[in-house]
C-alpha positions in Angstrom: -12.3 -12.0 21.1 -15.0 -11.2 19.0 -18.4 -13.4 18.8 -17.4 -14.4 15.2 -14.1 -16.0 16.6 -15.4 -17.8 19.6 -17.3 -20.5 18.0 -14.3 -20.9 15.4 -11.8 -21.4 18.0 -12.2 -25.0 19.1 -12.2 -26.4 15.7 -10.3 -23.9 13.6 -6.7 -25.1 14.3 -7.9 -28.8 14.0 -9.1 -28.0 10.2 -6.0 -26.6 9.6 -4.1 -29.8 11.0 -6.4 -32.0 9.2 -5.8 -30.5 5.8 -1.7 -30.4 6.5 -1.3 -33.7 4.4 -2.9 -32.2 1.6 -1.0 -28.7 0.6 -3.0 -28.1 -2.3 -6.5 -28.2 -0.1 -5.0 -26.3 2.7 -3.5 -23.5 0.5 -7.0 -23.1 -1.0 -8.5 -22.9 2.7 -5.9 -20.2 3.4 -6.4 -18.0 0.3 -10.2 -18.4 1.0 -9.5 -17.1 4.7 -7.6 -14.0 3.6 -9.9 -13.3 0.7 -11.7 -10.4 2.3 -10.9 -7.9 5.2 -13.6 -9.5 7.6 -12.2 -12.9 6.8 -8.5 -11.6 7.3 -9.6 -9.9 10.7 -11.1 -13.1 12.1 -8.5 -15.4 10.8 -5.8 -13.3 12.3 -7.6 -12.9 15.6 -7.7 -16.7 16.0 -4.1 -17.0 14.8 -2.9 -14.6 17.4 -4.7 -16.7 20.1 -3.6 -20.2 18.9 -0.6 -20.3 16.5 0.7 -16.8 16.1 3.4 -18.0 14.1 1.8 -20.3 11.8 4.0 -22.4 9.3 2.6 -23.6 6.0 4.1 -26.2 3.8 3.9 -24.1 0.7 4.9 -20.4 -0.6 1.9 -17.9 -0.6 4.0 -15.6 -2.5 4.5 -17.4 -5.9 6.1 -14.4 -7.5 9.1 -14.8 -5.5 10.9 -18.0 -4.8 10.8 -19.3 -1.2 10.8 -22.5 0.8 7.3 -22.4 2.7 5.7 -19.6 4.7 5.1 -18.2 8.1 2.1 -16.1 8.9 3.1 -13.9 11.8 0.1 -12.2 13.8 1.2 -10.7 16.8 2.1 -6.9 16.7 5.4 -7.5 18.4 6.6 -10.0 16.1 5.5 -8.0 13.1 7.4 -5.4 13.9 10.3 -7.4 14.5 10.2 -9.1 11.3 10.0 -5.6 9.5 12.8 -4.2 11.9 15.1 -7.1 11.6 17.1 -6.3 8.2 19.9 -8.8 8.7 17.4 -11.5 9.1 14.4 -10.7 6.6 14.9 -9.5 3.4 13.1 -7.5 1.1 12.2 -9.6 -1.9 11.4 -7.1 -4.8 14.7 -6.5 -6.4 14.4 -8.8 -9.3 11.3 -7.8 -10.5 12.0 -3.9 -9.9 15.3 -4.5 -12.1 13.2 -6.2 -14.8 10.7 -2.7 -15.0 14.1 -0.4 -14.8 15.9 -2.5 -17.5 18.6 -3.2 -14.6 19.0 -0.6 -11.9 17.6 -1.3 -8.6 15.4 0.9 -6.9 15.8 1.6 -2.9 12.8 -0.1 -1.8 14.1 -3.6 -3.2 17.5 -3.2 -1.5 18.5 -4.0 1.7 20.5 -1.8 4.1 23.6 -1.1 2.2 25.8 2.0 1.1 23.6 1.8 -2.0 20.5 2.0 -0.2 21.3 4.8 2.0 22.9 6.7 -0.9 19.9 6.5 -2.9 17.3 7.1 0.0 19.6 10.1 1.0 19.6 11.4 -2.6 15.9 11.3 -2.7 15.4 13.0 0.1 17.6 15.8 -0.9 15.5 16.7 -3.8 12.3 17.3 -1.5 12.1 20.9 -0.6 10.0 22.4 2.4 6.8 23.3 1.0 6.8 21.1 -1.8 3.4 19.6 -1.0 1.8 23.0 -0.7 0.9 23.3 -4.4 0.0 19.4 -4.6 -2.7 20.1 -1.9 -4.0 23.0 -3.6 -4.2 20.9 -6.7 -6.0 18.1 -4.9 -8.7 20.0 -3.1 -9.2 22.5 -6.1 -9.6 19.2 -8.5 -11.6 17.0 -5.8 -14.2 20.0 -5.0 -14.7 20.4 -9.1 -15.4 16.8 -9.5 -18.1 16.9 -6.6 -19.4 20.2 -8.0 -19.7 18.8 -11.2 -21.1 15.2 -10.3 -24.8 16.4 -9.9 -25.3 14.1 -6.9 -23.0 11.2 -8.2 -19.6 10.2 -8.6 -17.3 7.7 -9.8 -14.5 8.0 -7.0 -11.5 6.8 -9.0 -12.0 9.8 -11.1 -10.5 11.6 -8.0 -8.6 9.4 -6.3 -6.6 8.0 -9.4 -6.7 11.3 -11.3 -5.5 13.6 -8.4 -2.5 11.3 -7.9 -1.6 10.9 -11.5 -1.7 14.8 -12.0 0.8 14.9 -8.9 2.9 12.3 -10.7 2.7 14.8 -13.7 3.1 18.3 -12.1 5.6 17.4 -8.9 7.1 14.3 -10.0 7.7 15.7 -13.5 6.7 12.7 -15.8 5.2 14.5 -18.7 2.4 11.8 -19.7 -1.7 11.8 -19.7 -3.2 10.5 -16.6 -4.9 8.0 -19.0 -1.6 6.2 -19.4 0.0 6.9 -16.1 -3.2 5.2 -14.0 -2.9 2.3 -15.7 0.5 1.7 -16.2 1.6 2.4 -12.9 -1.4 0.1 -11.4 -0.1 -2.8 -13.6 3.7 -2.4 -12.4 2.5 -2.4 -9.0 0.4 -5.6 -9.3 3.8 -7.0 -10.8 6.0 -6.0 -7.7 3.6 -6.8 -5.1 0.5 -8.4 -5.8 1.2 -10.9 -8.5 1.0 -14.0 -5.9 0.3 -16.3 -8.8 3.2 -15.2 -10.9 0.8 -14.9 -13.7 3.0 -14.3 -17.2 0.3 -12.4 -18.8 0.9 -9.5 -15.9 4.8 -9.9 -16.4 4.1 -9.1 -20.3 1.9 -6.1 -19.5 3.9 -4.5 -16.4 6.9 -4.8 -19.0 5.2 -2.7 -21.4 4.2 -0.4 -19.0 7.4 -0.1 -17.6 8.8 0.8 -21.3 6.0 3.6 -21.9 7.1 5.0 -18.6 10.8 5.2 -19.0 10.3 6.5 -22.2 8.2 9.4 -20.9 10.4 10.1 -17.8 13.5 10.0 -20.7 11.5 12.4 -23.0 10.8 14.7 -20.0 14.4 15.1 -18.6 15.2 17.9 -21.0 12.4 20.0 -19.8 11.6 19.3 -16.5 11.7 22.3 -14.2 13.0 23.1 -10.9 9.7 22.8 -9.1 9.8 18.9 -9.9 11.4 16.2 -8.5 12.6 14.8 -12.1 14.0 18.4 -12.7 16.0 18.2 -9.5 17.3 14.8 -10.0 18.9 15.9 -13.3 20.5 18.7 -11.9 21.8 16.9 -9.1 23.1 14.1 -11.7 24.7 16.9 -13.5 26.5 18.1 -10.4 28.0 14.7 -9.9 25.6 12.9 -7.5 26.1 9.1 -8.6 22.3 8.0 -7.7 21.2 10.4 -10.3 23.1 9.1 -13.5 20.9 8.5 -16.5 20.1 5.2 -15.0 19.6 6.1 -11.5 17.1 8.9 -12.5 15.1 6.2 -14.3 14.7 3.6 -11.8 14.1 6.3 -8.7 11.4 8.3 -10.4 9.7 5.1 -11.8 9.9 3.9 -8.4 8.0 6.6 -6.5 5.6 6.7 -9.7 4.8 3.2 -9.0 3.9 3.7 -5.5 2.1 6.9 -5.8 -0.9 6.1 -8.1 -2.4 2.6 -7.3 -1.8 3.0 -3.6 -3.5 6.2 -2.9 -6.3 5.3 -5.1 -7.0 2.1 -3.6 -6.5 3.3 0.1 -9.1 6.3 -0.6 -11.6 3.8 -2.0 -11.0 1.3 0.9 -11.7 4.2 3.5 -14.8 5.6 2.1 -16.1 1.8 1.8 -15.3 1.1 5.3 -16.7 4.4 6.5 -20.0 3.8 4.6 -20.2 0.5 6.9 -20.1 2.6 9.8 -23.0 5.3 9.8 -22.0 7.0 13.0 -18.4 7.4 12.2 -19.4 8.6 8.6 -21.7 11.3 10.3 -18.8 12.3 12.5 -16.5 12.4 9.6 -19.0 14.6 7.4 -19.2 17.2 10.5 -15.3 17.5 10.7 -15.3 17.8 6.7 -18.1 20.5 6.6 -16.2 22.6 9.4 -13.1 22.4 7.4 -10.8 20.1 9.9 -8.8 18.5 7.6 -6.7 16.9 10.5 -10.0 15.5 12.1 -11.0 13.9 8.9 -7.7 12.3 8.6 -8.4 10.6 11.8 -11.4 8.6 10.4 -9.3 7.5 7.2 -6.6 6.2 9.1 -8.9 4.2 11.4 -10.9 3.0 8.5 -7.7 1.8 7.0 -6.9 0.0 9.9 -9.9 -2.3 9.5 -9.2 -2.5 5.7 -5.7 -1.7 4.9 -4.4 -1.7 1.0 -2.2 -4.8 2.3 -3.2 -7.0 5.1 0.6 -8.5 5.2 4.0 -7.5 4.2 6.2 -10.0 3.2 9.7 -10.8 3.6 12.2 -13.9 2.9 14.4 -15.2 5.8 18.1 -14.5 5.0 19.2 -17.0 7.6 18.0 -19.6 10.0 16.9 -17.4 12.9 14.2 -17.2 15.6 11.0 -15.1 16.1 10.7 -15.5 19.7 10.7 -19.1 20.7 10.0 -20.2 17.0 12.5 -21.5 14.6 12.4 -19.9 11.0 14.5 -21.5 8.7 16.6 -19.8 5.8 14.4 -19.0 2.7 11.1 -19.2 4.3 8.6 -16.3 3.0 7.4 -14.6 6.2 4.1 -12.9 5.9 3.9 -10.1 8.7 0.4 -9.6 9.1 0.1 -5.5 9.8 -3.6 -5.6 9.8 -3.4 -8.5 12.6 -0.8 -6.0 14.1 -3.5 -3.1 14.2 -6.0 -5.3 16.1 -3.9 -6.9 18.6 -5.0 -5.9 22.1 -1.5 -6.2 23.6 -0.3 -3.3 21.5 -3.5 -1.4 21.3 -6.5 -0.8 23.4 -9.9 -1.6 22.8 -8.8 -3.0 19.1 -12.4 -4.0 17.9 -13.6 -0.2 18.8 -13.3 2.3 15.6 -11.5 5.2 17.1 -10.6 8.4 15.2 -8.0 9.7 17.7 -5.6 7.2 17.7 -1.6 7.9 17.9 -0.3 7.5 14.4 2.3 5.0 15.8 -0.3 2.5 16.3 -1.0 2.2 12.8 1.3 0.2 10.1 -0.6 1.2 7.0 2.4 1.7 4.5 5.2 -0.5 6.1 7.5 0.3 9.0 11.2 0.6 10.0 13.6 1.0 7.4 11.5 0.6 4.6 8.4 2.4 5.4 6.8 3.6 2.3 9.1 6.5 1.0 5.7 8.5 0.3 4.1 7.9 3.8 4.1 11.7 4.3 2.4 12.2 0.9 0.1 9.7 1.5 -0.9 11.3 5.0 -1.2 14.5 3.4 -3.2 14.2 0.3 -5.5 11.4 1.3 -7.8 13.8 3.5 -7.4 16.8 1.0 -8.9 14.8 -1.8 -11.3 13.2 0.2 -12.6 16.0 2.0 -15.5 17.4 -0.5 -17.0 14.0 -0.8 -17.2 13.5 2.9 -18.8 16.8 3.4 -21.7 15.5 1.2 -25.0 14.4 2.8 -26.7 10.9 2.3 -23.4 9.5 0.6 -24.3 6.3 -0.5 -22.5 3.2 -2.5 -24.4 2.6 -5.6 -22.0 -0.4 -6.8 -19.1 -2.2 -5.1 -15.6 -1.1 -6.3 -14.8 -2.8 -9.4 -10.8 -3.0 -10.6 -11.9 -5.3 -13.8 -10.4 -8.4 -12.5 -7.5 -6.5 -10.9 -7.4 -5.6 -7.1 -6.9 -1.9 -7.7 -10.3 0.1 -8.4 -11.0 1.3 -11.6 -14.8 2.0 -10.8 -16.5 3.0 -7.4 -19.6 4.4 -8.2 -21.4 6.7 -4.9 -24.3 9.2 -4.8 -25.1 12.2 -2.7 -27.1 14.9 -2.2 
């Protein structure tokens, strides 16, 4: 138990219970408690001790219908929720179909023949060695940006632009980064982070989808065999049902949405967290200057354990079921707190310590089980590559906090070095 948690333990849950008769006030308290990585970690630590499966009388995920919410904070329960497909369903399908014009993407599907067909088809068009060219591009572009920066960098000019170039050159969507970055970000926001169901977000996301779908369709005729789009087109012509015209649009759009904002935000969060830990940052710099990319990666994953892209992953209960000895009614939204699971002392040793050599299996950074992010292997490869040149610099300093211009995805993060 941390020093911050001890004083809160006696009265924290009493406050939650006292507010229970006023759901609006309780909802505001919960949102404040989950507003920053520090308050999230403290709140989850408290809940793991006294209410590891906390039922709330309102739906915290307003963009998808549900009857109440449950915060699940212990690692074993979090992994159980994410692995029990028959009990807890992904909910993204309706909004994904809005973006594609009717076709679903496998991220929004439960386990089914359709899900397995589409995921197998996507795996089949990924070839050994595909990421070699992506990595070379990431290293080259990041180094050039740092060298041209004269001791300063706005980090998303690397961490958003490099993934956008990957989407263009490897995924095969022929569109400028200036279009791909904001459009992917807005669609990601609509699918996963629009917790208030803001109609302006829907409007902007649908406009972004229209532009992106048009770019994918226009790129089909010229996409080369080195691109995922070109291979999908060829597979469709050979009779692969996952890659008819609508299937190509849905699958390429789906992986594009996940790539750019995820990599950009993860990179900025990892750097921001390392900057609060001078000793860890110094060790990461030593590894970067020695060209030890795998060692640098360990510092990034550990930084993201403290400040992940998403602190919880939500599912909706399909039927009345149980998590341990706790009943979960059908239609309740279950928030599996992966941030909490990665700080559960029953699942990993010394969870409050920053250790850059933890086994990968202790991390839940991009989902788990069947719906682990399709781009997990891309994220693990490209993040260290594009941050190595920055982390190798001396006197790295934050000049301004990450700024998303009102969105939870950085558009600007100004740093200095030298």
